[in-house]
C-alpha positions in Angstrom: 14.9 0.9 23.7 13.6 -2.8 24.2 15.1 -4.5 21.1 12.6 -6.2 18.4 13.4 -8.7 16.2 11.4 -10.4 12.8 10.8 -14.2 12.7 9.2 -16.0 9.9 6.4 -18.5 11.6 9.2 -21.9 10.7 11.7 -19.6 12.3 9.5 -19.3 15.8 8.3 -22.6 15.4 11.9 -24.5 15.2 13.6 -22.7 17.6 10.6 -21.5 20.0 12.3 -22.0 23.2 15.4 -20.0 22.0 12.6 -17.0 21.1 10.9 -17.1 24.5 14.3 -16.9 26.0 14.5 -13.4 24.0 11.3 -12.9 25.1 12.5 -13.3 28.7 14.9 -10.7 28.6 13.3 -7.9 26.7 13.1 -9.0 23.0 10.1 -7.8 21.0 9.3 -10.1 18.3 7.6 -10.0 14.8 6.2 -12.7 13.4 5.9 -13.0 9.8 4.0 -15.2 7.2 5.3 -14.0 3.8 6.4 -10.9 4.8 3.4 -9.5 6.9 3.4 -9.0 10.5 0.8 -11.5 11.9 1.5 -11.6 15.4 4.1 -10.0 18.1 5.4 -11.8 21.0 6.7 -9.2 25.0 6.5 -9.6 27.9 3.8 -9.6 29.7 1.9 -6.0 29.8 4.7 -4.5 27.8 4.7 -1.5 26.4 6.4 0.2 23.3 6.0 3.4 22.0 6.9 3.7 18.7 10.6 2.6 17.4 12.9 6.0 17.3 15.1 6.0 14.1 18.6 5.9 15.7 20.1 9.5 13.4 18.6 12.1 14.9 16.7 14.5 12.4 14.9 11.7 11.1 13.6 11.3 15.1 13.3 15.3 15.0 11.0 14.9 11.6 9.0 11.9 13.2 8.9 13.9 16.3 7.3 16.8 14.4 5.3 15.3 12.0 7.6 16.5 9.3 8.2 12.5 8.0 5.8 9.0 9.1 7.9 5.9 9.4 6.8 2.7 7.3 4.4 0.9 8.8 5.6 -2.3 7.4 8.4 -3.7 5.5 9.9 -3.0 2.2 9.0 -5.6 0.1 11.0 -6.6 -3.1 8.7 -5.5 -6.1 8.5 -8.9 -8.9 10.8 -8.9 -11.9 9.8 -6.9 -15.0 8.2 -9.6 -17.7 9.5 -6.9 -20.0 13.0 -8.6 -22.4 14.2 -6.4 -24.6 17.9 -7.1 -26.2 20.8 -5.5 -25.0 22.0 -1.9 -26.7 18.2 -0.9 -26.8 18.0 1.8 -24.3 21.1 3.9 -25.6 19.6 2.5 -29.1 16.4 4.4 -28.6 18.0 7.5 -26.7 20.4 7.8 -30.3 17.3 8.0 -32.9 15.3 10.1 -30.9 17.9 12.7 -30.3 19.2 12.5 -33.8 15.2 13.2 -34.9 15.4 16.6 -32.2 18.5 17.7 -34.4 
């Protein structure tokens, strides 16, 4: 199975020769810009099938159509703007439990 590697635009620019050497060895390189894949480097005329997971159960689910692998990498959610004092959740839960009694 060919190796897949994801690199950012800046890293690709700074280390282009090294990445091209990896491509010559069969590595498929996905180029990302702000965590979005925008290009792919691979050997000329190379074809790749879908990436098969290492876990045999997940691979079986993918093959049978039960599970679809994500088409892009997960990106972190922005930090919540909600700021409450420590202990607020516990206080609200205690108040809710008292009302039910």
